[in-house]
C-alpha positions, -999 to 999 in steps of 0.1 A, spaced: 20 97 -55 1 121 -76 11 156 -85 -1 174 -53 16 148 -31 48 150 -51 49 188 -49 48 186 -11 79 163 -8 113 175 2 140 177 -24 156 146 -9 123 126 -12 117 138 -48 152 125 -57 142 91 -41 109 89 -60 126 98 -93 152 70 -86 125 45 -80 107 56 -111 138 51 -132 142 16 -118 106 8 -126 111 20 -162 143 -1 -165 125 -32 -153 96 -26 -176 78 -59 -180 105 -77 -161 81 -85 -133 65 -120 -134 28 -123 -142 6 -126 -112 -17 -156 -115 -51 -148 -99 -54 -185 -87 -21 -181 -68 -35 -150 -51 -67 -167 -42 -47 -193 -22 -33 -167 1 -54 -172 32 -33 -151 56 -52 -121 69 -42 -93 46 -46 -55 51 -49 -35 19 -41 1 26 -47 30 2 -45 67 5 -76 86 -2 -56 108 -27 -36 80 -42 -35 79 -80 -65 59 -95 -42 31 -106 -35 21 -70 -72 20 -62 -78 -3 -92 -51 -26 -81 -66 -29 -46 -101 -34 -62 -87 -65 -79 -67 -78 -49 -98 -73 -27 -118 -96 -49 -91 -123 -50 -78 -124 -14 -102 -144 8 -92 -127 40 -85 -92 29 -96 -61 48 -93 -27 29 -87 6 46 -86 41 30 -65 66 48 -81 100 46 -61 130 36 -33 108 23 -16 99 -10 3 67 -18 26 75 11 -2 73 36 21 63 64 37 97 61 8 118 50 -15 108 79 6 88 103 -21 87 131 -48 73 108 -24 48 93 -11 36 127 -47 33 140 -58 12 110 -28 -10 114 -34 -15 151 -71 -23 145 -61 -49 119 -34 -65 140 -58 -67 170 -87 -81 150 -64 -107 133 -51 -118 167 -15 -110 157 6 -105 187 38 -85 189 71 -103 192 83 -98 228 120 -98 218 136 -65 213 
């Protein structure tokens, strides 16, 4: 999240973030390697969302995904960290609506 975003979280959310961090440390290198050729074969329209204030690592990950995914669109949410959907909900929702509309994705009519 970055230090400034973490400092703004409630005590409950900080506990959640710490728990997720512990899990990531436990898994270590347990995640499978991502083959760039496999990623290139994903032709589904893909929205890559980053927070303007996200840690640099996340920007670099999206840099790479953007070069690999043939139908990727990238959006930077202003005034937001890695939890951009919480930090700037209006901008996040607008970006998602624009992407869904442009991709021709329709909402499921069932409740």
